N, C-alpha and C positions, 0 to 999 in steps of 0.2 A: 642354292637358294637362303632367304634369313632362316628358317628353320635349320635346314642343315647346317648350317653354321651353329646355331645353338646345341643342335644335338650333338654335336662333333665334341664338343667341351664337354659329354657327362658320356662319350663313349669308353671303353677300356683304353686305356691311354698306356699300359705296358705290354707292349706285342709278345704273346705265346713263346714265338722263336727263341727270345732272348734266354728264356728259360732251358731250351734246348743248348744253345752253346757255351752259356753259362756251364752247364753237367761235363759236356763235353771238350771243356777246358784245362787247363792246370790249373792245380787249388792255387798256386801262386801268383792265378792273374786275377786283378780287381775289377768290378765290374762298374759301371753307372750306364742307365737307361735313358734316351735323350727321346721327346716328342717334339715334333714338329707345330703343334698348338701353342708350346710354351717356347718355342724357340731363340738362344740369344746368341748374338755371336761370340761370347764370353766363353762357351764351351769349345770353341776351336784350340785344340792341344794338339803340339807337336810329335813326333815319332810316337805315336799312337797306333793299336790295329783297330778299325771303325767298321761296326757292321753296320750295314743299311737294309731294311725292306721296303719295301713299296709294291704299291698296286698298281695300275695304270693309271688310275684319274691322279692321281698323287705324286708322280716316276717325277714331274719337272721340277717338285719340290725337293726329291730326295738328290737328285741329280746336283741341284744348285748345294746341297751341304755336302754331297761327296766333294766336289771341284772344290769347296771351300777348305774343309779337312786335307786333301792333299796339297793345296796350295801352300799350307802353313807346315807341312812335313811327315803327315801322316800315311797308312796306308789303309786303303778304302778296299772293302770285300760287300757287295750290292747280293741280293737275293730277292725270293717273293715273286709272286707270281707274273710280272708285268718282264722283271727280269731273266726267267727262266725262257721266257718264249720270243726274248729281243734282247739277248746277251749282246751283240755286236754292238746296237747302240746303246748300250750300258758303260760298254765297256770304253765308251769315250772320255768319262765323267768318273770311272774307279781305277783300281790296280788288276784287281778280279773280280770273276762274280762267280755262283755258286747256282748250277742250271739244275732245280729239282729240289730236294728234300736234302736238307742237311746234315741229317744225322750221320751219313754214310762217308762225308768228307770232312769235315767241321776238323776233325784233329789232323787231315794232312794240311788242309790249310795253315794253322797255327804252327804243325813243324815247320811247312815252308816258310812262311813269314819270320822264324826265329832265324833259320839258316839262311834268310835276306835271297831265298829262292822265288818267291812268289808266284803260281801259273798264272796264264789269263783266266783258265777256265776250268772248272772243277763241276765235274757231272754226275751228281748225287743220283742215288737209285733207292729207289722205295723199298725199305725194309718192312720184313715180315713182325720184326721184333723192333720196332721203333722206339719202344716206350722203356726197353731196360737199363738204360743208363741215366734216363732222365727220372725214372719213378723215384729214384735214390735221391736226386736233388730236390724233388719234389717235397718228398716226406723232412728234408732239412730246409726247408722252403718257410717263410711266415705264414696264416691262412689266407693274407690280403692276395699272395701271389700263387699258392695254390689253387682257390676260388678261379682264377684266369685260365686254368690249364687243367680242368677236368676233359679229355677228352677219351671216349672210350672206345671209340673206332677213325678210321682215319679213310678217305675218299667214298667214295659212292658205285651203288649196284646199276645204276643208268647211267647211260652215253647221253647225255642232251645237246642239241649242236649249239647252243648257246653259251655253254657251260667249260670253263678250262680246268675243274678238277679232274677229269679223266686222264686228260695227258699228263697233270703230276702225278696222283696217284698211282698210275701205273694201270687204271682200269679195272681196280677190285677197292673191296673195304678189307680195310685189315683192323684185326680186333687187338684190346689192351685185355689182360686178364682180369678178371671180374674182382677178383680179390685184391687185385691192387687198387683199384678203384674205390671199394668199401673202406680201405686204409687208409685213402684220403681225405676222405668224407669223413671219415671217423676224428681226424684232426682239426677239423674247421666247424663241424656241423654245432658247435656250442657258439660260434661267432655267427656263423650264416645256416638262416633256415632255410633259405631259398639258393638254390644252385645252378647254372647254365652249363650244359654239356657242348662242346665246342664242334661237335659231329655236323658233318656234310649232312650227314641222314644216319639219325639212331636206330635206322628201322633197315639199314643195309642187309645185316643178317638177322631175318626173323628169327632163330633158334637162338643164337646170339643174347637178341634180345629179351626175350621171356627170361634167360637164365640172368642176365642183369636185371630185369625187374623185380624178380624175386629175392635179388641180394639186397636190393634196396630199401624193399619193405619196411626192414623191420629198424631201419635207422631212422624212421620217422622225418626225412626231411618233404620239400617241395624243390620240384626241378622244373626245366624246361631244356628246351632243343628243337633244333629243325630235324625231320621229319618230309616222307612222303605218304602220301593217303591211304596206300596200301594197306596201312597199318590198322584200321577200320576194316577190311575184308577177314579179319578174323578176332571174333568177338572176345576170345580167351585173352588173349595177345593184350587187345585194347582194353579190357580190364583189369587185367594186371600191370599196366602200364598207371592207371588210375591210382590201384592199388600202394603202387610203391611210391604216389606223392607227383605224381605230373600235374600240373598245374596248366602248361600252355604250350602248345607246339606252333611252330611254325611252318605251313603247308604252302609249299609252292605250286600253286596250280596252273600258274601262265597262263594257260588260255580258258574258253568257257566250251559246255559240252556241246554245243554248237558249232566250233570251229572245223575246219577241214585240216588243222594241225594235228589232227588226232591219229590220221594216217600215218603220221610216224611211228607208233606206236612206242614202244619205250613205255613211261609213266602215264603221256598222252595218251594211251588206250583206255585209260580209268577214268575221262573226260565225263564219258556219259555217266558213270556215278558219283561223281562229284559231291551234288548235292544228298544222294542219301548217304554215303561216308560220313559226309561233314556234321550231319545231324545225328547220327550215333556218336562223335567227339564229342558234341557240344551236348546232349544230352547225360554225359557222362559227368559235366562241370567243367571239361576242359577248356579252355578258351584259345582262340584262334588266330593268328596272323597269316592275312591270307595275299598271297604275292601275286601279282598279275604281269605281263610282258603283251603292251602293245607293239604293231611292227613286222609281223610275221610278214610274208609275200604274199599270203592268202588274206591278210586283214582289208577290210578297209573301210572308208569313216563311217559307212551306214550299219556298219557291225557294232558301233560303238555302244547304243542303247541296247542292243541283245548283251553284251559283255558288262553293261552294266545293270540290267535285271539279272543276269544270271548272278555276280555282285551282289545284290541286294537280298535276292534269297540267301544266300549263304550267310548274311550279316554277320561276318567274325568280327571279334574285338577289335582290329585292326587292319587296316587296307594299304598293300603298298603295292603302286602303280607305276610300273617302270617301262621305258621306250626300250626296245629291242637294239643290243648294241655290239656290235661283232667286235667282241677283247680278242686279242692276240692269244692264240692258243687256241681258239675255240674253233669248230668247225663252221659254223658261220663269218667269222671272218675269215678263213681261207679260201671259202665259195665265194665271200665278196671279195676279195683281193683278185680272184681271177677274172672275176666277171666284172672287174673297173669301176665298181659300185661304189666305193667307199670315196667321200665326198671330204672329208677334213678329219688331219692325224696330227691335230692338235689334241694330245691326249688325256689333257686336262678338260673336254670335253665330253670323254669316255665314262659319264659318271653315271650311264644309264637314264639320263634326262634329255638329253638334246638329242634329234638324229642325227647321225654320221654316215650316213649313206643313202643313196638313190632306192626309195622304195620304189617297185614297179606300177604302184596306181597313185599312190597318194602324193600331192605338190608337197614337194620338199618346204617352202613358205609356210605354207597351210599347217604342216606336221611341226613344225618348230612355233608355230604363233599357238594353236590350240592345244600343245601337250601339256604344257603348264597350266592350264584349265582344266584341263581333264586332268591331273594329279591329284588336285586338291578336292576336285568337286565329288570323288571318287571317296577319297578320305573323310570327307567331310556327310558326304549321306548315303554310304553303305555300311559303314564300321559305326560300333557300339560306341567309339572314342570319337567317330563325328558325328554322332547325333549328342553325345556329351557336350561336344563344343559348340554348336548348334543352339541347343537348350541355355548354356550359359550366355552366348551370345543373343540371344531372343531378349531373354532377361535384361541383359543390359541395356540393351534398347527401350523396352516398356518402363524400365525403372530412371532411364533418364528421361525420357519422354513425360511420361507423369510428375517426377521429379520437379522437372522445370513448370508444367502445369501446375502444382503445387504450389510452388514459390510464386509463381506470376500471381496467383489469387491473393497469395497473404503479405505480397510487398506490395504496398502503396506505389502509385506512379507515380511517376515527378514528370511532370511538363517542363 
């Protein structure tokens, strides 16, 4: 949509993976990073080693760029979540693929490239010390690069059926030494007073999280991250997060307290406590981005008012409303593939905003028609940002109406 297009222009454009590749490449290599939002054919060069990463929804653009680089005589290596789960597809457009995380195999890729013996597939494994060689590269990087690669943990303790992270991260959370994070933040805090941690779940390891929060407190910074709502189960930890500078958290609620999906357990088992936990977080002055998913097998159209009421009771700062999407690599994708329920394999539609599978009870056309309305309705009517937008729209309407009336009164009529 229009908002998505505008937002994409302001999102981080330096993919963190390229910091990793630079750290693991020979020092005599020179790097140039490019983004598809500002892509131009003049960037195509022969005899280069080209690394391309992508998600499922933008893989078509990535494949096109890969094909163009190969055509002009460069070697192309692709990686990222989509390529990890669809390597054979990606190999139709590139020379090699990295399956999984790159830290354990990138040096092999470079060696084989220099020897003219690139292999089709490099299987990366999740390293416990994934941070070791990258940290020194970050210390030598300018602040604008460091701020985009502040990662305290990698992976998540939960294994949600719709998520692709468990397969990539090995089903566990790995931690970066707190002292290294303090070192990086000290290098940038003179320029950036608010930082974003890239973690999938900054509370994957409660003991580590408490250690981190205590270390951040003296730095006098503000920070945001993704998290799970169970951080609010422990009042001391939540207070530590606030004192350490936490100003915002993105919670994946996904379902409401009345949803039958909570029978899946995992983080869904906390659904009955969502409102209570959310209040505790907000009472400390921490803003919340709330993410919800519609389209689980138990969801019905008549459940939408209940979900809206639930979301309205949370009153988050920002509401994100997505459609369940069976992304390659997720349990949901495997199940729907086995059940022959996928209706669309155009990866561009796998943006979490379009129905790409047969729902058990909801008509496909109806879901396709209603979802865009639901998406913006939830944003505008349940979140603080939505209230602000609606207030501005009402103010604009009032000014327009009364402004025209005053003009009509003051201006002479010409017949």
